[in-house]
C-alpha positions as CSV (number, residue, x, y, z in Angstrom):
1,M,-28.3,-19.9,-10.9
2,L,-28.1,-22.1,-8.2
3,D,-31.8,-22.6,-6.3
4,H,-30.7,-25.3,-4.0
5,P,-28.1,-25.0,-1.0
6,L,-25.0,-26.8,-1.3
7,P,-23.9,-29.7,1.3
8,D,-20.9,-27.8,3.1
9,T,-18.3,-25.0,2.7
10,D,-16.1,-26.5,0.8
11,A,-19.0,-27.0,-2.0
12,W,-19.5,-23.2,-1.8
13,V,-15.8,-22.3,-2.0
14,L,-15.6,-24.4,-5.1
15,L,-18.3,-22.8,-6.7
16,F,-17.1,-19.4,-5.9
17,S,-13.4,-20.5,-6.7
18,N,-14.3,-22.1,-10.4
19,N,-16.2,-19.3,-11.9
20,T,-15.0,-15.9,-12.7
21,L,-16.4,-13.4,-10.1
22,P,-18.6,-10.6,-11.2
23,V,-18.0,-6.8,-10.4
24,L,-20.2,-4.0,-10.4
25,R,-21.2,-2.4,-13.7
26,V,-19.7,1.1,-12.6
27,T,-16.4,-0.5,-11.7
28,K,-15.9,-2.1,-15.2
29,R,-16.7,1.2,-16.7
30,H,-14.2,3.5,-14.8
31,L,-11.6,0.4,-15.4
32,D,-12.5,0.4,-19.2
33,E,-12.1,4.1,-19.2
34,M,-8.6,3.9,-17.4
35,R,-7.5,1.3,-20.1
36,A,-8.3,3.4,-22.9
37,D,-5.9,6.2,-21.4
38,L,-3.2,4.1,-19.9
39,E,-0.6,6.7,-19.8
40,N,-2.4,8.9,-17.5
41,V,-3.6,6.5,-15.0
42,D,-2.3,6.6,-11.1
43,A,-2.2,3.8,-9.2
44,R,-4.0,5.8,-6.2
45,E,-6.7,6.9,-8.8
46,L,-7.0,3.1,-9.7
47,A,-7.2,2.0,-6.3
48,R,-9.9,4.4,-5.4
49,V,-12.0,2.9,-8.1
50,I,-11.4,-0.7,-6.8
51,L,-12.0,0.2,-3.2
52,Q,-15.5,0.8,-3.9
53,D,-16.1,-2.6,-5.3
54,P,-15.9,-5.6,-2.5
55,I,-15.5,-8.1,-5.1
56,M,-13.1,-6.4,-7.3
57,T,-11.2,-5.9,-4.4
58,V,-10.9,-9.3,-3.3
59,R,-10.3,-10.6,-6.8
60,V,-7.0,-8.0,-6.9
61,L,-5.9,-9.1,-3.5
62,A,-6.1,-13.0,-4.4
63,Y,-4.5,-12.2,-8.0
64,I,-1.5,-10.4,-6.3
65,Q,-0.6,-13.0,-3.3
66,P,1.0,-15.8,-5.7
67,L,3.0,-13.0,-7.7
68,R,4.7,-12.0,-4.2
69,S,8.4,-12.1,-4.4
70,R,10.2,-14.6,-2.0
71,S,12.1,-11.8,-0.9
72,L,9.3,-9.9,0.4
73,Q,8.4,-11.0,4.1
74,H,5.1,-9.2,4.2
75,D,2.1,-9.6,2.5
76,I,0.7,-7.3,0.1
77,T,-2.5,-5.8,1.9
78,T,-3.3,-2.5,0.2
79,I,-4.6,-2.2,-3.2
80,A,-2.3,0.5,-4.7
81,G,0.5,-1.7,-3.2
82,A,-0.8,-4.5,-5.2
83,V,-1.1,-2.6,-8.5
84,M,2.2,-1.5,-8.3
85,M,3.7,-5.0,-7.7
86,A,1.4,-6.3,-10.6
87,G,2.5,-3.3,-13.0
88,M,-0.4,-1.4,-14.9
89,L,-0.1,-3.0,-18.0
90,P,-0.2,-6.6,-16.4
91,F,-2.8,-5.5,-14.2
92,F,-4.8,-4.3,-17.0
93,R,-4.6,-7.1,-19.2
94,R,-5.6,-9.3,-16.2
95,F,-9.1,-7.8,-15.6
96,E,-10.0,-7.5,-19.0
97,N,-13.7,-8.3,-20.2
98,L,-15.1,-8.3,-16.7
99,P,-18.5,-10.0,-15.9
100,T,-20.6,-7.5,-14.3
101,I,-23.4,-8.5,-11.4
102,E,-25.7,-6.6,-13.0
103,D,-25.6,-8.8,-16.4
104,M,-25.1,-12.1,-14.2
105,L,-28.7,-11.2,-12.2
106,K,-30.6,-10.2,-15.5
107,G,-33.6,-12.3,-15.8
108,C,-33.7,-13.1,-12.4
109,D,-36.3,-11.6,-9.9
110,P,-35.6,-7.9,-9.7
111,H,-35.7,-8.1,-6.1
112,A,-32.6,-10.2,-6.1
113,L,-30.3,-7.4,-7.7
114,L,-31.6,-4.8,-5.7
115,G,-30.7,-7.3,-2.5
116,V,-27.2,-7.6,-3.8
117,L,-26.9,-3.7,-4.3
118,H,-28.1,-3.2,-0.9
119,I,-25.6,-5.3,0.9
120,I,-22.8,-3.8,-1.6
121,R,-23.9,-0.3,-0.6
122,R,-24.1,-1.3,3.0
123,A,-20.3,-2.6,3.0
124,Q,-19.2,0.8,1.2
125,R,-20.6,2.6,3.9
126,A,-19.1,0.2,6.8
127,A,-15.5,0.7,4.9
128,D,-16.1,4.6,4.9
129,Y,-17.1,4.4,8.6
130,A,-13.9,2.3,9.6
131,Q,-11.7,4.7,7.9
132,D,-12.8,7.4,9.1
133,W,-12.3,5.8,12.8
134,A,-9.1,4.6,11.9
135,I,-8.1,8.2,10.9
136,W,-9.0,9.3,14.4
137,R,-7.4,6.7,16.1
138,H,-4.3,7.3,14.3
139,D,-4.2,4.1,12.7
140,L,-0.7,3.6,10.6
141,N,-2.7,2.1,7.7
142,M,-6.2,3.0,7.5
143,E,-6.7,1.0,3.9
144,E,-6.1,-2.3,5.9
145,V,-9.0,-1.6,8.1
146,R,-11.0,-0.1,5.2
147,I,-10.5,-3.5,3.0
148,A,-11.6,-5.6,6.3
149,A,-14.5,-3.7,6.7
150,L,-15.6,-4.0,2.9
151,L,-14.6,-7.2,2.7
152,H,-16.5,-8.5,6.1
153,D,-19.6,-9.8,4.3
154,L,-18.0,-11.0,1.1
155,A,-19.4,-14.4,1.1
156,E,-23.0,-12.9,1.6
157,I,-22.7,-10.9,-1.6
158,L,-21.4,-13.9,-3.4
159,V,-24.3,-16.1,-2.5
160,W,-26.7,-13.5,-3.8
161,C,-24.8,-13.2,-6.7
162,F,-24.7,-17.1,-7.5
163,A,-27.6,-18.1,-5.6
164,P,-30.0,-15.2,-5.3
165,R,-33.1,-17.4,-4.6
166,L,-31.3,-18.5,-1.3
167,G,-30.5,-14.9,-0.6
168,L,-34.1,-13.9,-1.2
169,D,-35.1,-16.7,1.5
170,I,-33.0,-15.3,4.0
171,Q,-33.9,-12.1,3.7
172,A,-37.7,-13.2,3.9
173,Q,-37.1,-14.7,7.2
174,Q,-35.9,-11.8,8.7
175,N,-38.3,-9.6,7.4
176,A,-40.9,-11.9,8.5
177,N,-39.2,-12.0,12.2
178,P,-37.0,-8.8,12.5
179,T,-35.7,-10.2,15.9
180,M,-34.1,-13.5,14.3
181,R,-30.6,-13.5,14.4
182,S,-29.0,-13.0,10.7
183,A,-26.6,-16.4,11.3
184,D,-29.9,-18.3,12.1
185,A,-31.7,-17.4,9.0
186,Q,-28.8,-18.2,7.2
187,R,-28.3,-21.8,8.6
188,N,-32.3,-22.3,8.2
189,T,-31.7,-21.9,4.4
190,L,-28.0,-22.7,3.9
191,G,-27.2,-25.4,6.7
192,L,-24.4,-23.1,7.7
193,S,-23.4,-19.3,7.9
194,F,-22.0,-17.2,5.4
195,Q,-19.1,-16.5,8.0
196,D,-18.4,-20.3,7.6
197,I,-17.9,-19.7,3.9
198,Q,-15.9,-16.6,4.4
199,T,-13.6,-18.4,6.9
200,E,-12.7,-21.0,4.3
201,L,-12.8,-18.7,1.2
202,C,-9.9,-16.5,2.9
203,K,-7.8,-19.7,3.5
204,V,-8.2,-20.9,0.0
205,W,-7.6,-17.6,-1.9
206,H,-4.6,-16.8,0.7
207,L,-5.6,-13.7,1.5
208,P,-3.3,-11.7,3.9
209,Q,-3.5,-12.9,7.5
210,L,-3.8,-9.6,8.8
211,L,-7.2,-9.3,6.6
212,Q,-8.3,-12.6,7.8
213,T,-7.9,-11.3,11.5
214,L,-9.2,-8.1,11.0
215,I,-12.5,-9.8,9.3
216,D,-12.5,-12.1,12.5
217,D,-15.1,-10.8,15.2
218,S,-13.8,-13.3,17.6
219,Q,-10.4,-11.3,17.8
220,T,-12.5,-8.0,19.1
221,N,-10.0,-7.8,22.0
222,Q,-7.8,-6.1,19.3
223,G,-8.5,-2.2,18.6
224,R,-8.4,-2.5,14.8
225,V,-10.9,-5.7,14.7
226,R,-13.2,-3.9,17.1
227,N,-13.1,-0.8,14.9
228,V,-14.1,-3.2,11.8
229,E,-16.9,-5.1,13.8
230,L,-18.4,-1.7,15.0
231,A,-18.4,-0.3,11.5
232,V,-19.9,-3.1,9.9
233,R,-22.4,-3.4,12.8
234,L,-23.0,0.4,12.4
235,A,-23.7,0.1,8.7
236,R,-26.2,-3.1,9.1
237,H,-28.3,-1.5,11.8
238,S,-28.7,2.0,9.9
239,A,-29.1,0.2,6.6
240,H,-33.2,1.3,6.6
241,G,-32.6,4.4,8.8
242,W,-31.6,5.6,12.0
243,S,-34.7,4.2,14.0
244,D,-33.1,0.8,14.9
245,A,-33.3,-0.3,18.4
246,A,-29.8,-1.4,18.5
247,L,-28.2,1.9,17.5
248,P,-28.0,3.6,21.0
249,D,-25.8,0.6,22.0
250,D,-23.7,1.1,18.9
251,Y,-23.2,4.7,19.6
252,V,-22.1,3.7,23.3
253,D,-19.6,1.0,21.9
254,I,-18.4,3.3,19.1
255,G,-17.7,6.1,21.9
256,K,-15.7,3.7,23.9
257,L,-13.5,3.0,20.7
258,L,-12.9,6.7,20.1
259,N,-12.9,7.8,23.2
260,I,-15.8,10.1,22.7
261,T,-19.5,10.2,24.2
262,P,-22.2,8.8,22.5
263,E,-23.6,12.0,21.6
264,A,-20.3,13.1,20.1
265,V,-20.7,9.8,18.0
266,R,-24.1,10.8,16.9
267,Q,-22.5,14.2,15.9
268,R,-19.7,12.7,13.8
269,L,-22.5,10.8,12.1
270,R,-24.2,14.0,11.3
271,L,-27.3,13.0,13.1
272,E,-29.9,15.3,15.1
273,P,-29.0,15.9,18.7
274,L,-31.4,13.8,21.0
275,P,-34.2,16.2,22.3
276,G,-32.9,17.9,25.7
277,R,-29.6,16.7,25.0
278,P,-26.7,19.5,24.1
279,L,-24.2,18.2,21.8
280,E,-20.9,17.4,23.6
281,E,-17.3,18.0,22.1
282,R,-14.6,15.5,22.7
């Protein structure tokens, strides 16, 4: 396990690119079960399993890009599309004997595994929010938005997997100073931010340009990017409960995205109405 920061983004990208990336134990179990009953596996069912795991999702997307036919003028941006292009049998052959995050962090500080699982759960919730709002907004390809939200914090997950002590140090800084910006805590420990690493990973792994754009918070003038950004924000701010001081602003911004009131946003999230404030329908 790495216990010191690497000198630059290139070094981090090289670390992640030269090592087999681990997946969730539950992902490996589901894939092993499907492999044993291959004749009855449906691509959509397989995609649903993959889309719960950020690392498995990015591994599939990175795997499929070089296989894309020259005659195909567009990127493969969905997991079901990637599986169908690869073929079911080649897919399962490619992803045999997968290492797991749980095994990788065995023997480390138990808080490291809890930390990375917490971040993955946050990414799953962000993906759920993004997909729900994409449906509401009649997005023509909601899975692209879901994947972008799921992968938004991929670099953070990978750092926790390969350098858990550094992840714990960043976490400790933020716990000691809740008002500290997360990017500042990252730079204090790593000398750079997770976003710096993520940007380079997307390029080196040749992830579809569309997904790179959707993950890029600087492009928030685009509705789909705003969808992803707000889903990630909401998942982050509500990660420890619904009392975070930043949440009221989130409800306002989400309401603007969906063209509903902040209280209607709370209703969609199944939260209790604010005292003295009747719920408003769309």
